[in-house]
C-alpha positions in Angstrom: 0.0 0.0 0.0 2.8 2.4 0.9 4.8 1.6 -2.2 1.7 2.0 -4.3 1.1 5.5 -2.9 4.7 6.5 -3.4 4.8 5.3 -7.0 2.3 8.0 -8.0 4.9 10.7 -7.4 8.4 9.3 -6.7 10.2 12.6 -7.0 7.7 14.3 -4.8 8.7 11.9 -2.0 12.4 12.2 -2.6 12.9 9.0 -4.7 14.4 8.8 -8.2 12.0 6.4 -9.8 9.6 3.6 -9.2 12.4 1.0 -9.2 13.9 2.7 -6.1 10.5 2.7 -4.4 10.2 -1.1 -5.1 13.3 -1.7 -2.9 12.3 0.3 0.2 11.9 -1.5 3.5 10.6 -0.4 6.9 13.5 0.1 9.3 13.8 0.7 13.0 11.0 2.5 14.9 10.1 3.6 18.4 7.1 4.8 20.3 7.0 8.6 20.6 6.8 10.5 23.9 5.7 14.1 24.4 6.9 16.4 27.1 4.3 17.5 29.6 4.6 21.2 30.1 3.5 21.3 33.7 6.0 18.5 34.6 8.8 20.3 32.7 8.3 23.5 34.8 9.0 21.5 37.9 11.8 19.3 36.5 15.4 19.5 37.6 17.4 16.4 36.9 15.0 14.0 35.0 13.6 14.4 31.6 12.1 11.0 31.4 9.8 11.8 34.3 8.3 14.7 32.3 7.2 12.7 29.3 4.0 10.9 28.3 3.9 8.0 25.8 1.7 8.5 22.8 -0.2 6.1 20.6 2.3 7.0 17.8 5.2 5.1 16.5 7.8 6.6 14.1 9.7 4.3 11.7 12.6 4.9 9.3 12.0 4.0 5.7 15.2 2.5 4.2 16.4 2.3 0.6 19.4 0.1 0.2 19.7 0.0 4.0 20.0 3.9 4.2 17.3 6.0 5.8 15.4 7.7 3.0 12.2 9.0 4.7 10.0 8.2 7.7 6.5 7.3 8.6 4.2 7.6 11.6 1.8 4.8 12.6 -1.0 5.7 15.0 -3.3 3.6 17.0 -6.9 4.8 16.7 -9.8 4.5 19.2 -10.8 1.1 17.8 -7.4 -0.3 18.4 -6.4 -0.4 14.8 -3.1 0.9 13.4 -3.0 3.4 10.6 -0.3 5.2 8.7 -1.0 8.8 9.4 2.1 10.5 8.0 4.7 9.6 5.4 7.8 11.3 4.1 10.2 14.0 5.4 13.8 14.2 6.3 14.8 11.1 8.4 18.2 12.2 9.5 17.4 13.5 12.9 15.1 10.6 13.7 17.8 8.2 12.5 20.4 9.9 14.6 18.3 9.6 17.8 17.3 5.9 17.2 20.9 4.9 16.3 22.3 6.8 19.2 20.2 4.6 21.5 21.2 1.5 19.7 24.9 2.5 20.0 24.5 2.5 23.8 23.8 -1.2 23.9 21.9 -2.5 26.9 20.1 0.3 28.6 16.9 0.7 30.7 13.9 2.9 29.8 15.0 3.8 26.3 12.8 6.7 25.4 12.3 8.6 22.1 11.0 12.2 22.8 9.7 14.4 20.0 9.5 18.1 20.8 9.1 20.9 18.2 9.7 18.2 15.5 13.1 17.5 17.0 14.1 14.2 18.6 15.7 13.6 22.0 17.0 10.1 23.0 16.8 9.4 26.7 17.7 6.3 28.7 19.1 5.0 32.0 22.4 3.3 32.4 23.9 2.1 35.7 20.9 3.9 37.4 21.9 7.2 35.8 19.6 9.1 33.5 21.3 10.3 30.3 20.2 12.0 27.1 21.5 12.5 23.6 20.5 16.0 22.6 18.7 16.6 19.3 20.7 17.4 16.2 19.8 19.8 13.4 19.1 18.0 10.1 22.3 19.4 8.5 24.4 18.5 11.4 23.0 14.9 11.7 23.7 14.4 8.0 27.2 15.8 8.2 28.1 13.7 11.3 26.6 10.6 9.9 25.5 7.7 12.1 29.1 6.5 12.9 29.8 9.7 14.9 27.4 9.8 17.7 27.6 12.5 20.4 28.5 11.4 24.0 25.4 11.1 26.2 25.0 13.8 28.9 23.1 14.3 32.1 19.8 15.9 31.3 20.2 19.0 33.5 21.4 21.4 30.8 18.8 20.3 28.3 16.1 20.7 30.9 17.3 24.3 31.5 17.2 24.9 27.7 13.7 23.5 27.4 12.4 25.5 30.4 13.9 28.7 28.9 12.2 28.0 25.6 9.0 27.3 27.4 9.1 30.6 29.1 10.1 32.5 25.9 7.2 31.0 24.0 4.7 32.3 26.6 6.3 35.8 26.5 4.4 38.2 24.3 7.7 39.6 23.0 9.1 36.1 22.1 7.9 33.7 19.5 9.9 30.7 20.7 10.9 29.9 17.2 14.5 28.8 17.9 15.4 25.2 17.6 16.3 23.1 20.7 19.5 22.0 19.0 20.7 25.5 18.3 19.9 26.6 21.9 21.5 23.5 23.5 24.8 23.9 21.6 24.9 27.7 21.8 26.4 27.5 25.3 29.1 25.1 24.1 29.9 27.6 21.3 30.0 30.5 23.7 32.3 28.6 26.1 34.6 27.8 23.2 34.6 31.4 22.1 35.4 32.6 25.6 38.1 30.0 26.0 39.7 31.1 22.7 39.5 34.7 23.7 41.0 34.1 27.1 43.8 32.1 25.6 44.5 34.9 23.1 44.6 37.5 25.9 47.0 35.3 27.9 49.2 34.9 24.8 49.3 38.6 24.2 50.2 39.4 27.8 52.9 36.8 27.7 54.4 38.4 24.6 54.2 41.9 26.1 55.9 40.8 29.3 58.7 39.1 27.4 59.1 42.1 25.1 59.3 44.4 28.1 61.9 42.2 29.8 64.1 42.2 26.6 63.8 45.9 26.3 65.0 46.5 29.9 67.9 44.2 29.3 69.0 46.2 26.3 68.8 49.6 28.0 72.3 51.0 28.9 73.2 51.2 32.6 
């Protein structure tokens, strides 16, 4: 059924031709969780405790084993499962799912979707960890063999709470991405580190120059 629908407009769904569509397969998928706003406001060190499971599962669609698109399967009130969405860039979803797989045996593996971005959360050795969302361009550049190290959820919770407050402020539209806000602090820290290092280097050169100048002055 899926292949039949795609065959009507291969290029519109990002495929070259019907032959490529005939080779697609359904890849990994996970149940989606949404963040509860009220629980997020009170959160401090656990993101998993703020989420609610949905009757939605998102799956990767593979072509030649490579993620090509994605689809959403939803459970309706009658208990039946229907494909409700199909298509779209799969890179960030693939990054989150494969990040979880790369961690091996974990407890409470959780896929969180927020603002159409994906957060992987899990527990390992009784410690909650997250893998922050990646922007589509970044996920594609990094590839699936270069997964970011999991981190404690505190910083991401701070970012989400800030964005939550901004979106409720009349002067803010809350349009920024989670990924850009999360990694902005890292970039700022790097910039500050480079600036401080440059200042230290300049001071060292100046002190050395002053020392040489004093030595050359006639007594």
